C-alpha positions in Angstrom: 15.4 -26.8 -3.9 14.2 -24.9 -0.7 17.0 -24.7 1.8 15.4 -22.4 4.5 12.1 -20.7 5.4 11.0 -17.5 7.1 8.2 -17.3 9.8 5.9 -14.3 10.3 3.6 -14.0 13.3 0.9 -11.3 13.3 -0.4 -9.6 16.5 -3.3 -7.4 15.4 -3.7 -5.4 18.6 -3.0 -1.6 18.8 -3.7 1.2 21.3 -5.6 2.8 18.4 -5.9 2.7 14.7 -3.8 5.3 12.9 -5.7 7.3 10.3 -3.6 6.1 7.4 -3.4 2.5 8.4 -5.1 -0.4 6.4 -3.2 -3.2 8.1 -5.1 -5.9 10.0 -5.1 -4.2 13.4 -7.7 -3.4 16.1 -7.5 -0.6 18.7 -8.7 -1.0 22.3 -12.0 0.5 21.3 -12.7 -2.7 19.3 -13.2 -4.7 22.5 -11.0 -7.5 21.0 -8.0 -7.0 23.4 -9.6 -9.3 25.9 -9.1 -12.1 23.5 -5.3 -11.9 23.6 -4.9 -15.1 25.8 -7.1 -17.1 23.5 -5.5 -15.5 20.4 -2.0 -16.6 21.6 -3.3 -20.1 22.5 -4.6 -20.4 18.9 -1.4 -19.0 17.5 0.6 -21.7 19.3 -1.7 -24.5 18.1 -1.4 -23.3 14.5 2.4 -23.1 14.8 2.5 -26.7 16.1 0.3 -28.0 13.4 2.5 -26.6 10.6 5.7 -27.8 12.5 4.3 -31.3 12.1 3.5 -30.8 8.4 6.8 -29.7 6.9 10.3 -31.0 6.9 12.8 -29.6 9.5 14.0 -26.7 7.3 16.0 -24.1 9.2 14.2 -20.9 10.0 16.5 -18.1 9.2 14.2 -15.2 10.0 11.3 -14.9 12.5 9.3 -11.7 12.5 6.7 -10.6 15.1 4.6 -7.9 13.4 1.3 -6.1 13.8 -0.5 -4.2 15.0 1.7 -3.6 18.0 3.2 -6.9 19.3 4.6 -5.1 22.4 1.0 -4.7 23.7 1.0 -8.4 24.2 2.4 -9.4 27.6 6.0 -10.5 27.5 5.1 -14.0 28.9 2.7 -14.5 26.1 5.3 -13.5 23.4 7.8 -15.8 25.0 5.3 -18.7 24.8 4.9 -18.2 21.1 8.7 -17.9 20.6 9.2 -21.2 22.6 6.5 -22.9 20.5 8.3 -21.9 17.3 11.6 -23.1 18.7 10.2 -26.5 19.6 8.1 -26.9 16.4 10.7 -25.7 13.8 14.5 -25.7 13.5 15.4 -22.1 14.5 18.8 -21.4 13.0 21.5 -20.5 15.5 22.0 -17.1 13.8 18.4 -16.5 13.0 17.2 -12.8 12.7 14.4 -12.5 15.2 12.6 -9.2 14.9 9.8 -7.6 16.8 7.9 -4.4 15.8 7.2 -1.9 18.5 5.7 1.5 18.8 7.2 4.2 21.1 4.9 4.6 24.1 4.4 0.8 24.3 7.9 0.0 25.5 9.8 0.5 28.7 13.4 -0.4 29.7 12.2 -3.5 31.6 10.1 -4.8 28.6 12.9 -4.3 26.2 15.2 -6.1 28.6 12.7 -9.0 28.7 12.5 -9.1 24.8 16.2 -9.2 24.5 16.6 -11.9 27.2 14.1 -14.2 25.4 16.2 -14.1 22.2 14.8 -11.3 20.1 17.8 -9.6 18.5 16.3 -7.0 16.1 13.9 -4.2 17.1 11.8 -2.3 14.5 10.5 0.9 15.9 7.5 2.7 14.3 8.9 6.2 14.7 7.4 7.8 11.6 8.5 11.3 12.5 10.4 13.3 15.1 8.0 16.2 14.5 5.0 16.2 16.9 2.8 18.1 14.4 3.4 15.4 11.8 2.7 12.6 14.3 -0.6 14.3 15.2 -1.6 14.5 11.6 -0.9 10.8 11.2 -3.0 10.0 14.2 0.0 8.4 16.0 -0.2 7.7 19.7 3.3 8.8 20.7 5.5 12.0 20.8 8.8 12.7 19.3 10.3 12.6 22.8 8.9 9.1 23.3 10.5 8.1 20.0 13.9 9.2 21.2 13.4 7.5 24.6 12.6 4.2 23.0 15.7 4.3 20.8 17.9 5.1 23.8 16.3 2.4 25.9 16.8 -0.1 23.2 20.5 0.6 23.1 20.8 0.4 26.8 19.1 -3.0 26.9 21.6 -4.4 24.3 19.8 -4.1 21.0 22.6 -3.8 18.4 20.3 -4.2 15.4 17.9 -1.3 15.5 15.6 -0.4 12.6 13.5 2.8 12.4 10.3 3.2 10.3 9.8 6.8 8.9 7.2 8.3 6.8 7.3 11.2 4.4 4.9 13.0 2.0 2.5 13.4 4.9 -0.3 15.9 4.5 0.9 19.4 5.6 4.6 18.1 6.0 7.3 20.4 4.5 10.8 19.8 3.5 12.3 21.4 6.7 10.3 19.1 8.9 11.5 16.0 7.0 15.0 17.2 7.0 14.9 17.5 10.8 13.5 14.0 11.1 16.4 12.7 9.0 19.0 14.6 11.0 17.8 13.2 14.3 17.6 9.7 12.8 21.2 9.8 11.6 22.3 11.1 15.0 20.7 8.0 16.6 22.8 5.8 14.2 20.4 3.0 13.6 21.5 0.0 11.6 18.5 0.0 9.3 15.9 2.6 8.2 12.6 2.1 6.3 11.5 5.4 4.8 8.1 5.0 3.2 6.1 7.5 1.2 2.6 7.9 2.6 0.1 6.0 0.4 -3.5 7.0 0.9 -5.5 3.8 1.2 -9.2 3.9 0.3 -10.6 2.2 3.4 -9.1 4.5 5.9 -9.9 7.9 7.4 -7.3 9.3 5.1 -8.9 7.7 2.2 -12.3 9.3 3.1 -10.8 12.7 3.7 -9.0 12.6 0.4 -12.2 11.8 -1.5 -13.7 14.9 0.3 -10.8 17.1 -0.7 -9.7 17.6 2.9 -6.1 16.4 2.7 -3.2 18.7 1.8 -1.1 16.1 0.0 2.5 17.2 -1.0 3.1 18.0 -4.6 5.0 15.6 -6.8 7.9 18.0 -6.8 8.0 18.1 -3.0 7.8 14.4 -3.0 10.7 14.1 -5.3 12.8 16.6 -3.2 11.9 14.5 -0.1 13.0 11.3 -1.8 16.2 12.8 -3.0 17.0 14.3 0.4 16.3 10.9 2.0 18.8 9.0 0.0 21.5 11.6 0.2 21.2 12.1 4.0 21.0 8.4 4.9 23.9 7.5 2.5 26.1 10.2 4.1 25.4 8.4 7.5 26.5 5.0 6.1 22.9 3.8 5.4 22.9 2.6 1.8 19.7 2.2 -0.2 19.2 -1.5 -1.0 15.5 -1.5 -1.8 13.0 1.1 -3.0 12.2 2.1 0.6 14.9 0.6 2.7 18.4 1.6 3.8 21.0 -0.3 5.9 24.5 -0.5 7.1 26.3 -3.3 5.3 25.3 -6.6 6.8 22.1 -5.3 8.4 19.8 -5.5 5.5 16.5 -7.0 6.6 16.8 -10.8 6.2 13.1 -11.3 6.6 12.0 -8.8 4.0 14.6 -10.2 1.5 12.7 -13.5 1.7 9.7 -11.7 0.3 11.5 -9.7 -2.3 13.3 -12.9 -3.5 10.0 -14.7 -3.6 11.2 -17.2 -1.1 9.1 -19.5 1.1 7.5 -18.3 4.3 4.7 -19.2 6.7 2.5 -16.6 8.3 0.6 -17.4 11.6 -2.3 -15.3 13.1 -5.2 -13.3 11.8 -4.6 -11.8 8.4 -1.1 -13.5 8.1 -0.1 -14.5 4.5 2.0 -17.6 3.5 3.8 -18.9 0.4 4.8 -22.5 0.4 5.2 -25.0 -2.4 3.8 -22.6 -5.1 0.7 -22.0 -3.0 -0.2 -18.6 -1.5 -2.9 -18.2 1.2 -4.1 -15.8 3.8 -5.8 -16.3 7.1 -9.0 -14.6 7.9 -8.4 -11.1 9.3 -11.3 -11.3 11.8 -9.7 -12.2 15.2 -12.9 -13.9 16.5 -13.3 -15.9 13.3 -9.6 -16.8 13.3 -10.0 -18.4 16.8 -13.3 -20.0 15.9 -12.3 -21.4 12.5 -9.1 -22.9 13.8 -10.9 -24.6 16.6 -13.4 -26.1 14.1 -11.4 -26.9 11.0 -7.7 -26.3 11.9 -7.5 -24.0 8.8 -8.6 -20.4 9.3 -7.9 -19.6 5.6 -9.8 -16.8 3.9 -8.3 -17.2 0.4 -5.7 -19.1 -1.5 -4.2 -19.6 -5.0 -1.7 -21.9 -6.6 0.8 -20.3 -8.9 1.6 -21.8 -12.3 5.2 -21.5 -13.7 4.5 -18.2 -15.5 3.0 -16.8 -12.3 6.0 -17.9 -10.2 8.4 -16.4 -12.7 6.5 -13.1 -13.0 6.2 -12.6 -9.3 10.0 -13.4 -8.9 10.9 -10.6 -11.4 8.3 -8.1 -10.0 9.5 -8.6 -6.3 13.2 -8.8 -7.2 13.1 -5.5 -9.0 12.3 -3.8 -5.7 16.0 -4.5 -4.7 18.4 -2.0 -6.1 20.7 -4.9 -7.1 17.9 -6.4 -9.1 17.1 -9.9 -10.1 19.9 -12.4 -10.3 19.7 -13.9 -13.8 21.8 -17.0 -12.8 19.5 -17.7 -9.8 16.4 -17.3 -12.0 17.8 -19.9 -14.4 18.7 -22.3 -11.6 15.2 -21.9 -10.0 13.0 -22.2 -13.2 15.2 -23.7 -15.8 14.5 -20.8 -18.1 16.5 -17.7 -19.1 14.8 -14.5 -17.9 16.0 -12.5 -20.8 14.4 -15.0 -23.2 11.1 -15.4 -21.3 10.5 -11.7 -21.2 12.6 -10.7 -24.3 10.1 -8.2 -25.7 9.3 -6.6 -22.4 13.0 -6.2 -21.3 14.0 -4.9 -24.7 11.3 -2.2 -24.6 12.1 -1.2 -21.0 15.8 -1.0 -21.8 15.1 1.2 -24.8 12.9 3.4 -22.5 15.8 3.7 -20.0 13.8 2.0 -17.2 15.9 -1.2 -16.7 19.3 -2.4 -17.5 21.3 -5.6 -17.5 24.4 -5.3 -15.4 27.8 -6.8 -16.3 27.6 -9.1 -13.3 24.3 -10.6 -14.4 21.4 -8.7 -12.8 18.3 -7.1 -14.3 17.7 -4.0 -12.3 15.8 -0.7 -12.4 17.7 2.4 -13.6 17.5 5.6 -11.6 14.6 6.7 -13.9 13.0 3.2 -13.5 13.0 3.6 -9.6 10.8 6.7 -10.1 8.3 4.6 -12.1 8.9 1.4 -10.2 5.3 0.2 -9.9 4.5 0.7 -13.6 7.7 -1.1 -14.6 7.1 -4.1 -12.2 3.5 -4.4 -13.4 4.8 -5.3 -16.9 5.9 -8.7 -15.6 2.7 -10.0 -14.0 
């Protein structure tokens, strides 16, 4: 039985598109920023429509992502938040997150965000090395990253998450170590440390095909990964998911909805949803999103309904991202089947290979070796 739900709201507007980014986002050079008022109006209409469709389940997590939501005027952000609060049952202790990039925030804006009820700030720092930031095509400096963190604390944010990126072309271990050192000095409650993935439809993807990217070796990648876990753990940030670290009690509530294959609604261009075994995604084109909603009330670009094997497979695949793993008792309650019976041959083989293990407290999880081959292991269940 579904007891709660998460909501994601997408704001696809950025100052400029980073060279590695394949998210649904549009820089100022796209000419689409003039549509922000109409976009927000459409967002609010979509939210109201869904608020009328589903039961009054408590919303335990609300996430404003992008893009760069902090490029949208605070009054527009507040109107979206108010619409959600009126259309759904926002839990009193809901985690309300907004993503922001350094260089797009100020003390006054952060104060406004905190005053309207946003209680978690996720800053796209990526690096505290200006050379690395330039290689990524980022629009801020290391100093601006530090300022943003300090301003957030001064404005009352007690739940601060920093996004970092390693294995960047030309990056060395010393640079990454310095970024980790500065990060731990700032004492955030949460850190997401992602290894760069070169996506095909990006400038990085094109340069990689042309042999123009100096991508770190596998050995250097492994050294960076090992250093990340050690340094963050020594600062009280325990690894709880493949790329995520947190102080106890500050694990991302929103992302855990995804990893546990729970229900969520996504609003805005390119947003994804999962509700009653149905997955769908809105069109990623901002103009079409506004137009299609006005015409049909459903700006959906693609959808699928998962059968029982699909639901079970996705639950295992996503749950293995968590270091604790998949709760076998919860799997049985949810599907009426025993995971170790449904996937008996696969689990037996992976256990023999030393890639997964069944813990005494009833979880199926990746081993240390399995974490290094996580994508290959998880793919065995779908």
